[in-house]
C-alpha positions in Angstrom: 0.0 0.0 0.0 2.8 2.4 0.9 4.6 1.7 -2.4 1.3 2.4 -4.3 0.9 5.7 -2.5 4.4 6.9 -3.2 4.0 6.0 -6.9 0.9 8.1 -7.1 2.7 11.0 -5.5 5.7 10.6 -7.7 3.6 10.6 -10.9 1.6 13.6 -9.7 4.8 15.6 -9.0 6.2 14.8 -12.3 3.2 16.5 -13.9 3.9 19.8 -12.2 4.6 22.5 -14.8 7.6 25.0 -14.2 9.1 28.3 -15.3 11.7 28.0 -18.3 14.1 30.2 -20.1 13.3 30.7 -23.9 16.4 31.8 -25.8 16.9 32.7 -29.5 20.1 32.7 -31.5 21.2 32.6 -35.1 23.9 31.4 -37.3 23.9 32.7 -40.9 20.4 32.3 -42.3 19.2 30.0 -39.6 17.6 30.6 -36.2 17.3 28.3 -33.3 15.0 28.6 -30.2 16.2 26.8 -27.0 14.0 26.0 -24.1 16.0 25.7 -20.9 15.6 24.9 -17.3 16.5 27.9 -15.0 19.9 26.2 -14.3 20.7 26.4 -18.0 19.9 22.7 -18.9 18.5 22.5 -22.4 15.0 20.8 -22.4 14.3 21.1 -26.1 15.2 23.2 -29.3 13.7 24.1 -32.6 15.6 25.2 -35.8 14.1 27.7 -38.3 15.7 28.0 -41.7 15.7 31.5 -43.4 14.5 33.2 -40.1 16.5 35.6 -37.9 14.3 35.4 -34.7 15.3 38.2 -32.2 13.6 39.7 -29.3 11.1 37.8 -27.2 8.2 39.0 -25.0 5.9 37.0 -22.8 2.3 38.3 -23.5 -0.7 36.8 -21.7 1.2 33.6 -21.1 2.4 33.2 -24.7 5.9 33.8 -26.1 6.0 36.5 -28.9 9.1 36.8 -31.3 10.2 39.4 -33.6 11.9 38.5 -36.9 14.8 40.5 -38.4 14.6 39.0 -41.8 11.1 40.3 -42.5 8.7 42.7 -40.8 6.9 40.0 -38.8 6.2 38.8 -35.3 5.0 35.4 -34.3 3.6 33.5 -31.2 5.7 30.5 -30.5 4.1 27.2 -29.5 6.5 25.8 -26.9 5.2 22.3 -27.4 5.8 21.9 -31.1 7.8 24.9 -32.2 5.0 26.2 -34.5 5.0 29.9 -35.2 1.7 31.7 -35.5 1.9 34.9 -37.5 0.7 38.1 -35.8 2.3 41.2 -37.3 3.0 41.0 -41.1 3.6 44.5 -42.3 5.5 44.6 -45.6 5.6 48.4 -45.7 8.5 48.0 -43.3 11.7 46.0 -43.6 12.6 44.2 -40.2 12.0 44.1 -36.5 14.6 43.7 -33.8 12.4 44.1 -30.8 8.9 43.5 -29.4 7.0 44.9 -26.4 3.4 45.0 -25.1 1.8 47.5 -22.8 -1.3 45.6 -22.1 -3.2 47.1 -25.0 -0.7 47.5 -27.9 2.4 45.8 -29.4 5.4 47.9 -30.1 8.1 47.0 -32.7 10.9 49.2 -34.1 12.1 49.8 -37.7 13.6 53.3 -37.6 10.2 54.6 -36.2 8.6 52.9 -33.2 5.5 51.3 -34.6 2.4 50.4 -32.5 0.0 47.6 -33.4 -3.2 46.1 -32.0 -2.9 42.6 -30.6 -4.2 41.0 -33.8 -1.4 42.6 -35.8 -3.3 45.5 -37.2 -1.2 48.7 -37.4 -2.3 51.6 -35.2 0.3 54.3 -35.6 4.0 55.2 -35.3 6.3 57.7 -33.7 9.8 58.9 -34.7 12.9 57.5 -33.0 16.4 58.5 -33.6 18.7 55.4 -33.4 18.5 51.6 -33.3 16.7 49.5 -30.8 18.0 46.0 -30.1 15.4 45.0 -27.5 12.3 46.4 -25.7 10.0 45.5 -22.9 7.1 47.1 -20.9 7.3 47.3 -17.2 5.7 49.4 -14.5 3.9 51.7 -16.9 7.1 52.4 -18.7 8.6 51.2 -22.1 12.2 50.2 -21.8 14.5 50.2 -24.9 17.9 48.6 -25.2 19.8 51.0 -27.6 22.8 50.7 -30.0 24.6 53.1 -27.6 24.6 50.3 -24.8 22.0 51.9 -22.7 18.5 50.8 -21.5 16.3 53.9 -21.7 13.0 54.3 -19.8 10.1 56.0 -21.6 6.7 57.3 -20.5 4.5 56.7 -23.6 1.2 57.5 -21.9 0.8 60.5 -24.2 1.5 58.6 -27.3 2.7 59.4 -29.9 4.8 61.6 -27.7 7.5 59.8 -25.7 9.0 61.3 -22.6 12.5 60.0 -21.6 13.1 59.5 -17.9 17.0 60.0 -17.6 17.0 59.0 -14.0 16.0 55.6 -14.9 18.6 54.9 -17.6 20.3 51.6 -17.0 23.6 50.3 -18.3 23.2 46.6 -19.5 25.6 43.9 -18.2 27.9 44.1 -21.5 27.9 45.9 -24.7 27.1 42.7 -26.5 23.7 42.4 -25.0 20.7 42.0 -27.3 17.0 41.5 -26.6 15.2 42.7 -23.5 12.4 41.3 -21.4 11.0 41.6 -17.8 9.6 38.7 -15.8 7.8 41.0 -13.3 10.8 41.2 -11.0 13.9 41.3 -13.1 15.2 42.2 -16.6 16.6 39.4 -18.9 18.9 39.8 -21.9 21.4 37.7 -23.9 24.9 38.4 -25.4 25.4 38.3 -29.2 28.9 37.2 -29.8 30.0 35.9 -33.2 31.7 32.5 -33.1 31.3 31.9 -29.4 28.5 31.5 -26.9 28.1 34.3 -24.3 25.9 34.6 -21.3 22.2 35.0 -20.5 21.8 37.7 -17.8 19.1 38.5 -15.3 19.6 41.9 -13.7 17.6 44.5 -11.7 16.7 48.2 -12.3 20.0 49.3 -11.0 21.9 47.2 -13.6 23.1 44.7 -10.9 23.5 41.2 -12.2 21.3 38.7 -10.3 22.3 35.6 -12.4 24.2 34.7 -15.4 23.9 31.5 -17.3 25.9 30.1 -20.1 24.2 30.4 -23.6 23.7 27.0 -25.3 24.8 28.5 -28.6 25.9 31.7 -30.4 24.9 34.3 -31.5 22.3 35.0 -28.9 19.6 37.8 -29.3 16.6 37.3 -27.2 15.5 35.7 -23.9 12.4 35.6 -21.7 10.9 33.5 -18.9 7.9 31.5 -19.7 5.7 29.8 -17.1 3.8 26.5 -17.0 6.1 24.5 -19.2 5.0 20.8 -19.1 7.1 18.4 -17.1 9.1 15.6 -18.7 6.4 13.2 -18.2 3.9 15.4 -20.0 6.3 16.0 -22.8 7.3 12.3 -23.4 5.7 12.2 -26.8 7.6 15.2 -28.2 10.5 16.4 -26.1 13.9 16.4 -27.5 12.7 16.1 -31.1 14.8 18.4 -33.3 12.5 20.2 -35.8 13.4 22.2 -38.9 11.0 24.7 -40.5 
């Protein structure tokens, strides 16, 4: 009887979902998305030919990804790697970042462009420079710039954007790309050619909380996704290397 009870407990425990790190990288014309345990252990990965998947953002429990080879964004299915097209705006050329303020999606291609959640264009506002990642937290839009700064913007009077200089953050290194926030900390990844760098978790003061080895180069985006199925729940598909 004791053995049966322990077995039921073990099976039930194996079904508990957990938080995971979702990480994007690219080599040449191909991208990979890695799903990792919070200690850096790779749980699964997917390859996408002729994509350059960049910044990630968790929106309503789903992982959104921007594409730098085309002006598109997608929702990533963590179970099978499928990409569900959301923004598809061929009046532009590329996106390096994606953020969500609870009502609108924001992506940058010279201007900062605002879209409804279904991918319909709302409007744009001018921006001087290049953004390598963005996220929305505490009623502010944070942008990782080409000048190795994370700027903090009040966008409540859109299309006017008001910079808060006191909230400017220096990222962990000048190689950092992509920006997300898990509700407590920021996340970013290093983009190093020919070698893997680090995934960083840091606070609003720029202090590194944790750093994890990247599973491959060259990194671009990273975010935390909740409720990832356990190994028992994934037994029919985990570890299958899919190419799209």
